[in-house]
C-alpha positions as CSV (number, residue, x, y, z in Angstrom):
1,M,-4.9,-4.4,-31.6
2,K,-3.6,-0.8,-31.0
3,C,0.2,-0.5,-30.7
4,P,1.1,0.8,-27.2
5,H,4.1,2.6,-28.7
6,C,2.7,4.5,-31.7
7,G,-1.0,3.8,-31.6
8,Y,-1.1,2.2,-35.1
9,E,-3.9,-0.3,-35.3
10,E,-2.4,-3.0,-37.5
11,D,0.1,-5.7,-36.4
12,K,1.1,-9.2,-37.0
13,V,1.1,-12.1,-34.5
14,L,4.6,-13.6,-34.1
15,E,3.8,-16.3,-31.6
16,S,0.8,-17.6,-29.7
17,R,0.9,-19.9,-26.8
18,P,-1.5,-21.0,-24.0
19,S,-0.9,-19.9,-20.5
20,S,0.2,-22.5,-18.0
21,D,-3.3,-23.1,-16.7
22,K,-4.8,-23.0,-20.2
23,T,-7.2,-20.2,-19.4
24,S,-5.7,-17.6,-21.7
25,V,-3.6,-17.2,-24.8
26,R,-0.4,-15.1,-24.8
27,R,0.3,-13.5,-28.2
28,R,3.6,-11.7,-29.2
29,R,2.8,-9.1,-31.7
30,E,4.8,-6.7,-33.9
31,C,3.5,-3.3,-35.1
32,L,3.4,-3.0,-38.9
33,K,4.3,0.7,-38.6
34,C,7.0,1.1,-36.0
35,S,8.1,-2.6,-35.7
36,A,7.7,-2.4,-31.9
37,R,7.0,-5.7,-30.2
38,F,4.4,-6.2,-27.5
39,T,2.4,-8.9,-25.7
40,S,-1.4,-9.3,-25.6
41,Y,-3.5,-11.8,-23.6
42,E,-6.8,-13.3,-24.7
43,R,-9.1,-14.7,-22.0
44,V,-12.6,-16.1,-22.0
45,E,-15.0,-13.6,-20.4
46,E,-16.5,-15.2,-17.3
47,R,-19.0,-14.2,-14.7
48,P,-17.6,-11.3,-12.7
49,I,-16.1,-11.9,-9.3
50,M,-17.2,-9.4,-6.7
51,V,-14.7,-8.5,-4.0
52,I,-16.0,-7.7,-0.5
53,K,-13.7,-5.0,0.9
54,R,-12.8,-4.7,4.6
55,D,-15.4,-2.0,5.1
56,G,-18.2,-4.2,3.6
57,R,-18.3,-2.5,0.2
58,R,-18.4,-4.6,-2.9
59,E,-16.6,-3.9,-6.1
60,P,-15.8,-6.0,-9.2
61,Y,-12.5,-7.9,-9.1
62,K,-9.8,-6.1,-11.2
63,R,-6.8,-8.1,-12.4
64,E,-5.0,-4.8,-12.8
65,K,-5.3,-3.9,-9.1
66,L,-3.8,-7.3,-8.0
67,L,-1.1,-7.1,-10.7
68,A,-0.1,-3.6,-9.5
69,G,0.2,-4.8,-5.9
70,I,2.2,-7.9,-6.8
71,F,4.4,-5.9,-9.2
72,K,5.1,-3.3,-6.4
73,A,6.1,-6.1,-4.0
74,C,8.4,-7.6,-6.7
75,E,9.9,-4.2,-7.6
76,K,13.7,-4.4,-7.9
77,R,13.7,-8.2,-7.3
78,P,14.9,-10.9,-9.7
79,V,11.3,-11.8,-10.7
80,S,10.3,-11.8,-14.3
81,M,7.1,-10.3,-15.7
82,D,6.3,-13.8,-17.0
83,S,6.6,-15.1,-13.4
84,I,4.3,-12.4,-12.1
85,E,1.7,-13.0,-14.9
86,D,1.8,-16.8,-14.1
87,L,1.4,-16.0,-10.4
88,I,-1.7,-13.8,-11.1
89,D,-3.1,-16.6,-13.4
90,D,-2.6,-19.1,-10.5
91,I,-4.4,-16.8,-8.1
92,E,-7.3,-16.2,-10.5
93,K,-7.5,-20.0,-11.1
94,D,-7.9,-20.5,-7.3
95,L,-10.6,-17.7,-7.2
96,R,-12.5,-19.3,-10.1
97,E,-12.5,-22.6,-8.3
98,T,-14.3,-21.3,-5.3
99,S,-18.0,-22.0,-5.1
100,T,-19.0,-18.4,-4.7
101,R,-18.7,-15.3,-7.0
102,E,-18.2,-13.0,-4.0
103,I,-14.8,-13.2,-2.3
104,E,-13.5,-11.2,0.6
105,S,-10.4,-9.2,-0.1
106,K,-8.6,-10.8,2.8
107,M,-9.0,-14.2,1.0
108,I,-7.4,-12.8,-2.1
109,G,-4.6,-11.4,0.0
110,K,-4.0,-14.8,1.7
111,I,-3.9,-16.6,-1.6
112,A,-1.5,-14.0,-3.0
113,M,0.8,-14.2,0.0
114,K,0.9,-18.0,-0.2
115,K,1.9,-17.8,-3.9
116,L,4.5,-15.0,-3.3
117,H,6.0,-17.0,-0.4
118,G,7.1,-19.6,-3.0
119,L,8.2,-17.1,-5.5
120,D,10.3,-14.5,-3.6
121,Q,10.5,-14.1,0.1
122,V,11.4,-10.4,0.0
123,A,8.4,-9.7,-2.2
124,Y,6.3,-11.8,0.2
125,V,7.3,-9.7,3.2
126,R,6.6,-6.5,1.2
127,F,3.2,-7.7,0.2
128,A,2.5,-8.9,3.8
129,S,3.4,-5.5,5.2
130,V,0.7,-3.8,3.2
131,Y,-1.9,-6.7,3.4
132,R,-1.5,-7.1,7.2
133,Q,-1.1,-3.4,7.7
134,F,2.1,-3.6,9.7
135,Q,2.3,-0.7,12.2
136,D,5.9,-0.8,13.3
137,V,9.3,-2.5,12.7
138,S,8.6,-5.2,15.3
139,E,5.9,-6.7,13.0
140,F,8.4,-6.8,10.1
141,V,11.0,-8.5,12.4
142,K,8.4,-11.1,13.6
143,E,7.5,-11.9,10.0
144,V,11.1,-12.3,8.9
145,K,11.9,-14.5,11.9
146,Q,9.0,-16.7,11.0
147,L,10.3,-16.9,7.4
148,S,13.8,-17.9,8.5
149,G,12.6,-20.3,11.1
150,V,14.0,-18.3,14.0
151,N,11.8,-18.0,17.1
């Protein structure tokens, strides 16, 4: 494993533990050259999931894309990286449990919104604004009123 800090290719594993859904192993590592610590994840390689985009194009599912969107929604919020990783793991578990290998991007968005709603409501509204393509402030207000139970 290459150290993300100095590029050295030798490290030692300090701790290994399974993810909450038991589909990956999280390893804490320490570089033998610079002593920096970092985390790696080991997952079983599965059949690829294809995402059907809004315009009909198909592309392979990329965890990094979903992680970037969730991370952006959670930016400057009291949400840990471990919580975000667990949320992504949960979403991927739901995706794997579907009977098809082709999933519409809107389905991924709906699952992500449902999971974010339980994690952080501000992150939920941020994600919803991009996912639902809010056009003006009234759409934000409507979403926040629904969240707070005000009609």
